[in-house]
PASEBA-1860 file (N, C-alpha, C; in nm, 3 decimals):
! residues 201
1> MKKTIRIP> 3.864/29.777/8.062/3.760/29.728/8.153/3.786/29.781/8.294 ~ 3.678/29.826/8.358/3.693/29.881/8.493/3.742/29.775/8.590 ~ 3.822/29.822/8.685/3.879/29.731/8.786/3.770/29.662/8.866 ~ 3.661/29.733/8.895/3.553/29.677/8.976/3.473/29.572/8.899 ~ 3.497/29.558/8.770/3.436/29.452/8.690/3.538/29.342/8.662 ~ 3.660/29.383/8.628/3.764/29.286/8.592/3.797/29.193/8.709 ~ 3.818/29.250/8.827/3.855/29.167/8.943/3.744/29.070/8.981 ~ 3.616/29.112/8.990/3.510/29.015/9.018/3.497/28.906/8.912
9> LVGGFIFA> 3.521/28.940/8.785/3.516/28.839/8.680/3.624/28.733/8.701 ~ 3.747/28.778/8.723/3.859/28.686/8.742/3.839/28.606/8.871 ~ 3.806/28.676/8.980/3.784/28.608/9.108/3.669/28.508/9.100 ~ 3.562/28.546/9.031/3.449/28.457/9.016/3.485/28.329/8.942 ~ 3.564/28.342/8.835/3.606/28.224/8.758/3.699/28.134/8.841 ~ 3.788/28.194/8.918/3.878/28.114/9.003/3.798/28.037/9.108 ~ 3.706/28.105/9.174/3.626/28.040/9.277/3.528/27.940/9.216 ~ 3.479/27.968/9.095/3.391/27.872/9.026/3.467/27.744/8.996
17> TLSFLISA> 3.593/27.758/8.957/3.675/27.640/8.931/3.694/27.558/9.058 ~ 3.720/27.626/9.170/3.734/27.556/9.297/3.606/27.481/9.334 ~ 3.492/27.546/9.315/3.364/27.481/9.345/3.342/27.359/9.257 ~ 3.375/27.373/9.130/3.360/27.262/9.037/3.447/27.144/9.079 ~ 3.571/27.174/9.119/3.664/27.068/9.159/3.621/26.999/9.289 ~ 3.554/27.073/9.378/3.502/27.011/9.500/3.400/26.903/9.464 ~ 3.314/26.934/9.366/3.216/26.834/9.320/3.285/26.719/9.248 ~ 3.382/26.752/9.163/3.452/26.648/9.086/3.524/26.550/9.178
25> ADITVHIS> 3.583/26.603/9.286/3.655/26.518/9.381/3.563/26.456/9.485 ~ 3.436/26.499/9.483/3.335/26.450/9.578/3.381/26.466/9.722 ~ 3.425/26.589/9.755/3.463/26.620/9.893/3.334/26.662/9.965 ~ 3.248/26.566/9.990/3.113/26.596/10.038/3.068/26.496/10.143 ~ 2.959/26.531/10.210/2.889/26.441/10.302/2.745/26.432/10.252 ~ 2.701/26.313/10.213/2.566/26.293/10.161/2.471/26.262/10.277 ~ 2.382/26.356/10.304/2.281/26.336/10.408/2.159/26.265/10.349 ~ 2.117/26.310/10.232/2.005/26.249/10.160/2.024/26.282/10.013
33> QDLILGPW> 1.931/26.239/9.928/1.946/26.264/9.785/1.938/26.412/9.752 ~ 1.875/26.491/9.838/1.860/26.634/9.811/1.947/26.720/9.901 ~ 2.013/26.662/10.000/2.096/26.740/10.093/2.237/26.684/10.095 ~ 2.328/26.758/10.033/2.469/26.719/10.027/2.551/26.834/10.083 ~ 2.628/26.808/10.185/2.709/26.911/10.249/2.853/26.903/10.199 ~ 2.918/27.018/10.193/3.056/27.022/10.146/3.116/27.159/10.165 ~ 3.244/27.175/10.132/3.312/27.304/10.151/3.277/27.411/10.048 ~ 3.173/27.386/9.967/3.133/27.490/9.871/3.102/27.622/9.939
41> EIVNTLSA> 3.039/27.614/10.058/2.993/27.738/10.122/3.109/27.829/10.161 ~ 3.225/27.772/10.184/3.344/27.855/10.210/3.375/27.939/10.087 ~ 3.377/27.873/9.972/3.406/27.941/9.846/3.296/28.039/9.812 ~ 3.171/27.996/9.829/3.056/28.081/9.795/3.055/28.212/9.871 ~ 3.065/28.201/10.004/3.051/28.321/10.086/3.167/28.418/10.067 ~ 3.287/28.365/10.052/3.402/28.453/10.029/3.392/28.520/9.892 ~ 3.347/28.446/9.793/3.330/28.504/9.660/3.226/28.616/9.663 ~ 3.114/28.590/9.731/3.009/28.692/9.741/3.059/28.817/9.812
49> ALFGPIGL> 3.130/28.798/9.924/3.177/28.912/10.002/3.280/28.994/9.926 ~ 3.374/28.927/9.861/3.486/28.998/9.798/3.456/29.043/9.655 ~ 3.377/28.963/9.582/3.359/28.990/9.439/3.217/29.028/9.400 ~ 3.127/29.035/9.497/2.995/29.090/9.473/2.907/29.009/9.379 ~ 2.803/29.073/9.323/2.706/29.003/9.239/2.768/28.932/9.119 ~ 2.862/28.995/9.052/2.924/28.930/8.935/2.998/28.804/8.978 ~ 3.081/28.815/9.080/3.158/28.701/9.127/3.072/28.588/9.177 ~ 2.967/28.620/9.253/2.885/28.514/9.312/2.806/28.438/9.206
57> LITQLGMD> 2.759/28.507/9.103/2.683/28.439/8.997/2.771/28.341/8.920 ~ 2.896/28.382/8.895/2.989/28.294/8.824/3.030/28.177/8.913 ~ 3.060/28.206/9.039/3.101/28.100/9.133/2.992/27.996/9.150 ~ 2.869/28.042/9.166/2.759/27.949/9.185/2.734/27.865/9.060 ~ 2.761/27.923/8.944/2.747/27.848/8.819/2.845/27.730/8.817 ~ 2.968/27.757/8.863/3.067/27.650/8.870/3.026/27.541/8.967 ~ 2.970/27.582/9.079/2.925/27.484/9.179/2.814/27.397/9.124 ~ 2.715/27.459/9.060/2.598/27.383/9.017/2.625/27.299/8.892
65> IGGYVYLI> 2.715/27.345/8.806/2.753/27.260/8.692/2.824/27.135/8.743 ~ 2.919/27.155/8.835/2.989/27.041/8.895/2.896/26.951/8.972 ~ 2.804/27.013/9.047/2.708/26.935/9.125/2.618/26.851/9.036 ~ 2.576/26.909/8.924/2.490/26.835/8.832/2.566/26.719/8.767 ~ 2.685/26.748/8.717/2.760/26.647/8.642/2.803/26.531/8.732 ~ 2.850/26.563/8.853/2.912/26.459/8.936/2.824/26.407/9.049 ~ 2.720/26.481/9.088/2.646/26.441/9.208/2.497/26.420/9.188 ~ 2.433/26.500/9.104/2.287/26.500/9.097/2.232/26.428/8.974
73> RGTFSASQ> 2.304/26.432/8.862/2.251/26.375/8.738/2.213/26.228/8.759 ~ 2.091/26.196/8.725/2.043/26.059/8.741/1.972/26.034/8.873 ~ 1.979/26.131/8.966/1.912/26.113/9.095/1.761/26.121/9.079 ~ 1.716/26.216/8.997/1.573/26.231/8.969/1.551/26.204/8.820 ~ 1.431/26.230/8.774/1.408/26.217/8.630/1.488/26.325/8.557 ~ 1.505/26.308/8.427/1.593/26.397/8.349/1.556/26.544/8.366 ~ 1.427/26.576/8.353/1.387/26.715/8.364/1.397/26.765/8.508 ~ 1.364/26.678/8.605/1.369/26.719/8.745/1.511/26.744/8.793
81> DIYFMLAD> 1.609/26.673/8.737/1.749/26.703/8.768/1.782/26.849/8.737 ~ 1.737/26.893/8.619/1.763/27.031/8.577/1.688/27.129/8.666 ~ 1.562/27.100/8.693/1.483/27.189/8.779/1.544/27.199/8.919 ~ 1.593/27.086/8.969/1.654/27.083/9.103/1.777/27.174/9.107 ~ 1.863/27.163/9.006/1.985/27.244/9.003/1.953/27.392/8.981 ~ 1.849/27.419/8.902/1.806/27.557/8.883/1.755/27.615/9.014 ~ 1.681/27.535/9.089/1.633/27.579/9.220/1.750/27.607/9.313 ~ 1.851/27.521/9.309/1.969/27.542/9.393/2.043/27.669/9.353
89> YIAHSLAM> 2.053/27.693/9.222/2.122/27.813/9.174/2.051/27.940/9.223 ~ 1.920/27.939/9.213/1.843/28.057/9.257/1.857/28.077/9.407 ~ 1.840/27.969/9.484/1.846/27.979/9.631/1.983/28.027/9.677 ~ 2.088/27.965/9.625/2.223/28.004/9.666/2.256/28.147/9.621 ~ 2.219/28.181/9.500/2.253/28.314/9.447/2.187/28.424/9.530 ~ 2.061/28.406/9.566/1.992/28.507/9.647/2.053/28.516/9.787 ~ 2.086/28.400/9.845/2.150/28.401/9.977/2.288/28.466/9.971 ~ 2.361/28.439/9.863/2.494/28.499/9.846/2.485/28.649/9.822
97> LVVALGYR> 2.377/28.693/9.757/2.358/28.837/9.739/2.341/28.906/9.874 ~ 2.276/28.838/9.967/2.264/28.891/10.103/2.403/28.906/10.166 ~ 2.491/28.808/10.142/2.628/28.815/10.193/2.702/28.934/10.131 ~ 2.690/28.950/10.000/2.758/29.059/9.931/2.715/29.195/9.987 ~ 2.586/29.215/10.000/2.535/29.343/10.050/2.565/29.360/10.199 ~ 2.556/29.250/10.274/2.585/29.257/10.416/2.731/29.291/10.443 ~ 2.821/29.229/10.367/2.964/29.257/10.387/2.998/29.399/10.342 ~ 2.935/29.442/10.234/2.957/29.580/10.190/2.912/29.679/10.298
105> FIYPRMKL> 2.805/29.644/10.369/2.755/29.733/10.474/2.847/29.736/10.595 ~ 2.894/29.618/10.638/2.972/29.614/10.763/3.117/29.655/10.743 ~ 3.173/29.634/10.624/3.317/29.655/10.606/3.361/29.797/10.640 ~ 3.296/29.902/10.586/3.344/30.037/10.619/3.307/30.083/10.759 ~ 3.220/30.009/10.827/3.170/30.052/10.957/3.236/29.979/11.074 ~ 3.304/29.869/11.044/3.363/29.788/11.151/3.508/29.755/11.119 ~ 3.594/29.777/11.210/3.733/29.736/11.197/3.754/29.606/11.274 ~ 3.859/29.535/11.237/3.891/29.413/11.312/3.921/29.448/11.458
113> PRLLAGWF> 3.877/29.368/11.554/3.809/29.239/11.540/3.657/29.248/11.530 ~ 3.599/29.373/11.541/3.454/29.385/11.536/3.399/29.339/11.402 ~ 3.480/29.348/11.297/3.436/29.303/11.165/3.395/29.156/11.167 ~ 3.465/29.076/11.247/3.434/28.933/11.254/3.299/28.909/11.322 ~ 3.261/28.997/11.415/3.128/28.985/11.477/3.020/29.015/11.374 ~ 3.045/29.117/11.292/2.952/29.149/11.184/2.944/29.036/11.083 ~ 3.059/28.976/11.053/3.063/28.864/10.958/2.984/28.745/11.012 ~ 2.992/28.720/11.141/2.914/28.612/11.202/2.765/28.634/11.178
121> LVMVIYYL> 2.720/28.756/11.197/2.579/28.788/11.177/2.540/28.769/11.030 ~ 2.628/28.812/10.939/2.602/28.793/10.796/2.587/28.645/10.764 ~ 2.673/28.561/10.824/2.667/28.418/10.798/2.538/28.356/10.853 ~ 2.493/28.403/10.968/2.365/28.354/11.023/2.252/28.382/10.924 ~ 2.249/28.506/10.873/2.144/28.543/10.777/2.157/28.462/10.649 ~ 2.280/28.438/10.604/2.304/28.359/10.483/2.243/28.219/10.495 ~ 2.269/28.154/10.606/2.216/28.019/10.623/2.064/28.019/10.640 ~ 2.011/28.116/10.710/1.866/28.123/10.726/1.798/28.143/10.591
129> VGVTLQVF> 1.849/28.237/10.513/1.790/28.264/10.382/1.811/28.146/10.288 ~ 1.934/28.093/10.286/1.967/27.985/10.194/1.885/27.859/10.218 ~ 1.879/27.815/10.343/1.806/27.692/10.375/1.656/27.710/10.351 ~ 1.603/27.826/10.392/1.460/27.853/10.371/1.424/27.846/10.223 ~ 1.505/27.910/10.139/1.478/27.908/9.995/1.499/27.770/9.935 ~ 1.604/27.701/9.978/1.632/27.568/9.922/1.517/27.472/9.945 ~ 1.470/27.462/10.069/1.363/27.367/10.099/1.238/27.399/10.018 ~ 1.202/27.526/10.013/1.083/27.567/9.938/1.099/27.537/9.789
137> LFNFAVPG> 1.211/27.579/9.731/1.231/27.562/9.586/1.254/27.417/9.547 ~ 1.324/27.340/9.631/1.345/27.198/9.600/1.212/27.124/9.595 ~ 1.125/27.150/9.692/0.995/27.083/9.693/0.909/27.128/9.576 ~ 0.928/27.252/9.532/0.855/27.302/9.416/0.910/27.239/9.288 ~ 1.042/27.225/9.278/1.105/27.172/9.157/1.083/27.022/9.142 ~ 1.082/26.952/9.255/1.066/26.805/9.252/0.947/26.769/9.341 ~ 0.826/26.768/9.286/0.708/26.735/9.366/0.723/26.599/9.435 ~ 0.685/26.596/9.563/0.696/26.472/9.638/0.832/26.447/9.699
145> LGASYSVY> 0.924/26.542/9.683/1.059/26.524/9.737/1.057/26.513/9.889 ~ 0.979/26.599/9.952/0.967/26.593/10.098/1.084/26.655/10.172 ~ 1.153/26.752/10.111/1.261/26.823/10.182/1.203/26.891/10.306 ~ 1.272/26.878/10.418/1.219/26.923/10.546/1.307/27.031/10.608 ~ 1.244/27.137/10.659/1.319/27.244/10.726/1.393/27.190/10.847 ~ 1.328/27.103/10.924/1.392/27.052/11.045/1.516/26.969/11.012 ~ 1.508/26.886/10.909/1.623/26.805/10.868/1.736/26.894/10.820 ~ 1.704/26.992/10.738/1.808/27.080/10.683/1.876/27.159/10.794
153> FNNVRLEF> 1.797/27.226/10.878/1.857/27.310/10.981/1.936/27.227/11.083 ~ 1.888/27.106/11.114/1.962/27.020/11.207/2.098/26.978/11.149 ~ 2.101/26.955/11.019/2.224/26.901/10.958/2.323/27.008/10.914 ~ 2.281/27.133/10.905/2.377/27.236/10.862/2.441/27.308/10.980 ~ 2.404/27.270/11.103/2.460/27.343/11.218/2.611/27.330/11.227 ~ 2.663/27.209/11.214/2.808/27.190/11.220/2.875/27.257/11.101 ~ 2.815/27.244/10.983/2.870/27.311/10.865/2.876/27.462/10.887 ~ 2.770/27.518/10.944/2.767/27.663/10.971/2.884/27.704/11.060
161> VLVTLITS> 2.908/27.628/11.166/3.017/27.660/11.259/3.152/27.654/11.187 ~ 3.176/27.547/11.112/3.305/27.529/11.045/3.325/27.632/10.935 ~ 3.222/27.658/10.855/3.234/27.755/10.746/3.256/27.895/10.801 ~ 3.184/27.931/10.906/3.202/28.063/10.967/3.342/28.079/11.024 ~ 3.392/27.974/11.091/3.526/27.978/11.148/3.633/27.991/11.040 ~ 3.624/27.909/10.936/3.727/27.908/10.831/3.725/28.040/10.752 ~ 3.606/28.088/10.717/3.599/28.214/10.642/3.646/28.332/10.727 ~ 3.618/28.327/10.857/3.664/28.434/10.947/3.817/28.436/10.952
169> LFLLALPE> 3.879/28.319/10.962/4.025/28.311/10.964/4.084/28.359/10.831 ~ 4.016/28.327/10.723/4.061/28.371/10.590/4.057/28.524/10.581 ~ 3.948/28.584/10.623/3.937/28.729/10.620/4.039/28.794/10.712 ~ 4.062/28.732/10.826/4.160/28.783/10.922/4.301/28.782/10.863 ~ 4.330/28.680/10.783/4.465/28.665/10.727/4.488/28.755/10.605 ~ 4.382/28.799/10.540/4.398/28.880/10.420/4.451/29.020/10.454 ~ 4.544/29.072/10.375/4.582/29.213/10.391/4.461/29.302/10.367 ~ 4.460/29.418/10.427/4.341/29.503/10.420/4.301/29.538/10.277
177> RYRRPQWY> 4.395/29.558/10.189/4.362/29.597/10.051/4.288/29.487/9.978 ~ 4.309/29.361/10.017/4.238/29.248/9.955/4.114/29.208/10.035 ~ 4.107/29.253/10.160/3.993/29.219/10.244/3.871/29.304/10.210 ~ 3.893/29.420/10.156/3.778/29.506/10.124/3.702/29.451/10.004 ~ 3.573/29.480/9.994/3.497/29.436/9.876/3.559/29.492/9.748 ~ 3.586/29.403/9.653/3.656/29.443/9.531/3.560/29.485/9.420 ~ 3.431/29.480/9.447/3.332/29.500/9.340/3.272/29.640/9.336 ~ 3.317/29.727/9.422/3.272/29.866/9.411/3.382/29.958/9.461
185> QPKQAPEV> 3.377/30.080/9.414/3.477/30.178/9.450/3.416/30.274/9.551 ~ 3.468/30.279/9.674/3.412/30.373/9.772/3.425/30.516/9.723 ~ 3.322/30.595/9.753/3.327/30.735/9.714/3.429/30.809/9.799 ~ 3.512/30.884/9.729/3.616/30.960/9.800/3.564/31.101/9.827 ~ 3.590/31.147/9.947/3.550/31.284/9.981/3.633/31.382/9.900 ~ 3.570/31.485/9.843/3.645/31.582/9.763/3.749/31.653/9.847 ~ 3.866/31.674/9.788/3.974/31.740/9.860/3.946/31.889/9.868 ~ 3.971/31.943/9.984/3.953/32.087/10.004/4.090/32.152/9.998
193> RAEGKEGV> 4.106/32.235/9.902/4.234/32.301/9.886/4.227/32.442/9.944 ~ 4.314/32.467/10.036/4.317/32.600/10.097/4.406/32.691/10.014 ~ 4.352/32.805/9.977/4.428/32.900/9.897/4.496/32.999/9.992 ~ 4.625/33.011/9.972/4.698/33.103/10.058/4.669/33.248/10.024 ~ 4.668/33.330/10.121/4.645/33.473/10.098/4.769/33.549/10.140 ~ 4.808/33.641/10.057/4.926/33.721/10.088/4.890/33.827/10.189 ~ 4.975/33.837/10.286/4.950/33.941/10.388/4.986/34.080/10.334 ~ 4.922/34.184/10.387/4.946/34.322/10.346/5.044/34.383/10.447
201> R> 5.151/34.438/10.393/5.251/34.500/10.482/5.226/34.649/10.492
END
């Protein structure tokens, strides 16, 4: 199995387990029945950045299975519980894909500390995309829910600051070989071999 597939698979399962355990331990802040804040976003964004599409899909699956089993099941009707978690999976996965592509773009173009400025911008886009999709899809999945953009954006501001700070410190602490995206192999420039020529005496 290729390294660019094996590492994201393993990393995705490890991060999915962490996300599941966050839900199991209920390390969360309940704002409302549809808005629960927690350290999942630390795991999500790092998984997306380092392990790409494969890693993020697996990680988000762990988060939403744990969220359904320990936090959401019974909140709505039986079918709406499933629709709600499916909406969350889609919203988070698409937002995390933005992180994966954004980090892949900035990593070869920015060295530390400029990389952290690029990461800040990626995180801003992640939250904008994620919250926008969540509110829309949650209201679609559970008619009458009344999820509000103003409530969501007001309540995720502190989470955004903390998640951005913690993930930035994590990336800063990682050795360069582990900090680079593990889900693709950069193209190497072909080596130019100079052929020696014998001089004529």
